[in-house]
N, C-alpha and C positions, 0 to 999 in steps of 0.2 A: 324807781326811776330819779329820786333825788341823789341817790348814793352813785349812780352812774354820771350825774354832773358834776360831783364832787371829785371823783375821778378825773374826768375828762378837764375839768380846770386844773388839778395838778399835773395831769399829763403836759397840758398846753403850756404851762409854766416853765417845765423842763424844756420843751420844744423851744420857746421863745429865747431861755437862757443858754441854750446850744448853739441856737443862730447868733447871739450877741457875741460869744465865745469865739464862733468860727469865723465871725466877721472881723474881731480883732487879730484872731490868729492869722488871716490872710491879709488884711491891709496894714494894719500899724506895726505888727512886730517885724515882719520883713523890711519896712522901712527903715527903722532904726538899725537894723542888722547891716543894711546897704551903708548906712553913714558910719558904722563901725569898721565896715570892711574897706570903704573908700579913705577914711581917716588914717588906717593901719597901713594901707598902700601908700599913701603920701609920706607918712612917716618913715617907711621902709625904702622909699626910693630918695628919700633926702638923704638918709643916713649913708646910702649906696653912693649918691654922688659927692658927699663929703668924703667919703673913705677913698674913693678914686680922683678926688681933685688935689693934686700934688703941688699947688701955688702956694699953700700957707706954709 
């Protein structure tokens, strides 16, 4: 019976680690990707405006 609990403890650790990685993958990583995408969009539109502005 003791061997079963040892295996269950290891399995429980793997489950908790997978949940933690899943939470990071769902909430933290997409947040930074949105910051990168919005920053890239602002830079792109800034260069577009500068290239189409013939006042300078």
